[in-house]
C-alpha positions in Angstrom: 109.2 85.1 95.1 106.9 88.2 95.0 103.4 87.8 96.5 100.2 89.5 95.4 98.7 89.1 98.8 99.6 87.9 102.3 96.0 86.7 102.8 95.8 82.9 103.4 92.4 81.5 102.6 91.1 79.1 105.3 87.8 78.0 103.6 86.9 76.9 100.1 84.7 80.0 99.8 87.6 82.3 100.7 89.9 80.5 98.2 87.3 81.0 95.4 86.8 84.6 96.3 90.5 85.5 96.4 91.2 83.7 93.1 88.3 85.6 91.5 89.5 88.9 92.9 93.1 88.4 91.7 92.0 87.6 88.2 89.7 90.6 88.3 92.5 92.8 89.4 94.5 91.4 86.4 91.9 93.1 84.2 89.7 90.0 83.5 86.0 89.7 83.9 86.0 87.1 86.7 83.0 85.6 88.3 82.3 82.8 90.9 79.9 79.9 90.6 79.2 80.1 86.9 77.0 77.6 85.1 78.3 76.5 81.6 76.5 74.5 79.0 77.8 71.1 78.0 76.6 68.9 75.1 74.8 66.8 77.7 73.5 69.2 80.3 75.7 71.7 82.2 78.4 72.2 84.8 79.1 74.7 87.5 82.6 76.0 87.7 84.2 77.7 90.7 85.6 80.7 88.8 85.3 81.8 85.1 87.6 84.6 83.9 87.2 86.2 80.5 89.6 88.5 78.8 89.4 90.1 75.3 92.6 91.4 73.8 92.7 92.8 70.2 89.3 91.3 69.5 90.3 87.8 70.7 88.5 86.4 73.7 90.3 84.0 76.0 88.4 82.1 78.7 89.9 80.5 81.8 88.1 78.3 84.3 89.4 77.6 87.8 88.7 74.7 90.1 89.5 75.6 93.8 90.3 72.7 96.1 90.7 73.7 99.8 91.2 70.0 100.8 93.3 68.6 103.5 94.5 65.9 101.0 96.4 66.4 97.8 94.3 66.3 94.6 94.2 62.9 92.8 94.4 62.0 89.1 90.6 61.6 88.8 90.0 65.3 89.5 92.3 66.3 86.6 90.6 63.8 84.2 87.2 65.1 85.1 88.4 68.7 84.7 89.9 68.0 81.3 86.5 66.7 80.1 84.8 69.9 81.3 87.4 72.0 79.4 87.0 70.1 76.2 83.2 70.2 76.3 83.0 73.9 77.2 85.7 75.0 74.8 87.6 77.1 77.3 91.2 78.0 76.5 92.9 77.4 79.9 92.1 75.6 83.1 93.6 76.1 86.5 93.3 73.8 89.5 94.3 75.6 92.7 94.9 73.2 95.6 95.6 73.9 99.2 97.7 70.8 99.6 99.2 70.1 96.2 98.8 67.2 93.9 99.3 63.5 93.7 101.9 62.3 91.2 99.1 60.9 89.0 97.4 64.3 88.8 100.7 65.9 87.7 101.1 63.3 85.0 97.5 63.7 83.8 98.0 67.5 83.4 101.3 67.2 81.6 101.2 68.4 78.0 97.7 69.8 78.4 96.3 73.3 78.8 95.6 72.6 82.5 97.8 74.3 85.0 98.1 72.9 88.5 98.9 75.4 91.3 99.2 75.7 95.0 97.8 79.1 96.0 101.3 80.6 96.2 102.1 79.2 92.8 98.9 80.7 91.4 100.0 84.1 92.7 103.4 83.7 91.3 102.1 82.8 87.8 99.8 85.8 87.6 102.0 88.3 89.6 103.5 90.2 86.7 100.2 90.7 84.9 98.6 91.7 88.2 101.5 94.1 89.0 101.5 95.9 85.7 97.7 96.4 85.9 97.8 97.6 89.5 100.5 100.1 89.2 98.3 101.9 86.7 95.4 101.6 89.1 97.6 103.2 91.8 98.7 106.0 89.4 95.2 106.8 88.4 93.8 106.7 92.0 96.4 109.1 93.3 96.5 111.4 90.3 98.4 114.5 91.1 100.0 113.2 94.3 103.5 113.2 92.9 103.5 116.9 92.0 102.4 117.9 95.5 104.8 115.7 97.4 108.0 115.8 95.4 111.1 117.0 97.2 111.7 120.8 97.4 111.7 123.0 95.5 109.1 121.2 93.4 106.9 119.6 96.0 104.9 122.4 97.5 102.6 124.0 94.9 100.7 127.0 96.0 103.0 127.5 99.1 104.2 130.9 98.0 100.6 132.2 97.9 100.0 131.4 101.6 99.4 134.6 103.6 100.6 133.9 107.1 103.0 131.9 109.2 100.1 129.8 110.6 99.0 128.8 107.1 102.6 127.9 106.2 103.0 125.9 109.4 99.8 124.0 108.8 100.9 123.2 105.2 104.4 122.1 106.4 102.8 119.8 109.0 100.6 118.0 106.5 103.4 117.8 103.9 105.8 116.3 106.3 103.2 113.8 107.5 102.7 112.3 104.0 106.1 113.0 102.5 107.0 109.3 102.9 104.5 108.4 100.2 106.0 110.8 97.8 109.3 109.1 98.2 107.9 105.5 97.9 105.5 105.9 95.0 108.0 106.7 92.2 109.4 103.2 92.3 105.9 101.9 91.4 105.5 104.3 88.5 103.9 102.5 85.4 106.0 104.8 83.2 109.0 102.7 84.2 107.4 99.8 82.3 106.9 102.0 79.2 110.6 102.9 79.0 111.7 99.3 79.8 112.9 99.9 83.3 110.2 98.1 85.3 111.5 96.6 88.5 109.5 94.8 91.2 110.8 96.1 94.6 111.4 93.4 97.2 109.1 93.5 100.2 109.2 94.6 102.9 110.7 97.8 101.4 114.1 99.0 102.5 113.7 102.3 104.4 117.4 102.8 105.4 117.8 105.9 103.1 114.5 107.4 104.2 115.3 106.8 107.9 118.5 108.8 107.5 116.4 111.9 107.1 114.1 110.8 110.0 111.0 110.8 107.8 107.9 109.2 109.4 106.7 106.0 107.8 103.6 104.2 109.1 104.3 100.7 110.5 101.9 99.0 108.1 103.9 100.4 105.2 107.1 99.3 106.8 105.9 95.8 107.4 103.9 95.1 104.2 105.1 91.8 102.8 102.8 91.6 99.8 102.0 94.2 97.1 98.2 94.1 97.4 98.3 95.2 101.1 101.0 97.7 100.4 99.1 99.3 97.5 95.9 99.5 99.5 97.8 101.3 102.3 99.5 103.7 99.8 96.1 104.5 98.3 94.6 105.3 101.7 97.5 107.5 102.9 97.9 109.1 99.5 94.2 110.1 99.2 94.3 111.4 102.8 97.5 113.4 102.0 95.8 115.0 99.0 92.7 115.9 100.9 94.5 117.3 104.0 96.9 119.3 101.8 94.0 120.9 99.9 92.2 121.7 103.1 95.1 123.8 104.4 95.9 125.4 101.1 92.9 126.6 99.1 95.3 127.6 96.2 95.6 123.9 95.3 93.0 122.5 92.9 
């Protein structure tokens, strides 16, 4: 199954943080350690995520259990009471070591979802992916037109005045050409035309390798999309800045 991140939280703080971050990257307003009012007092929840779509607000609370033992029925019962009294729409319990049979039975036919961390990632993956490919597109705006295969990928090249300038341009272009070949498969416009496909990671570079195109090792070895996208953003931004530095004709 596709992974959002290869990061494996080791502490309860890390588990809460990565759950919050993933929900935030899905487009939600996600916060840690939020106090909510109850009819008789209040309660602190590990993560609260709020999303408004077409004027309708949906709230999700998450309980993160980085325990060595599996979560028992009593935790689910207490969590269900919190959900009822706070009026949230959905509840998630994310457990490092799964759930006892009684907990699974207690959550059955409710709006409580019980996840391991891997299951949590899988549940939110497509929502996360669709949001993040737009983030990638916006962050690297213009990259595709600079690094497309010839004759389209070298804007301003014909205006260079010397062989040294052209050599410098070619050197930068060849250094970052790999990103121009990888990014199209993550285009958000594929989703618009109904052709969205989630590439399997690590990516297959057999075709690129045929042409002896340099690909950084961290891109080759990326096994989760969050780390792959972060690397592509970094290399893509470097590629744009370096290309502009050797060709003042590029805006």
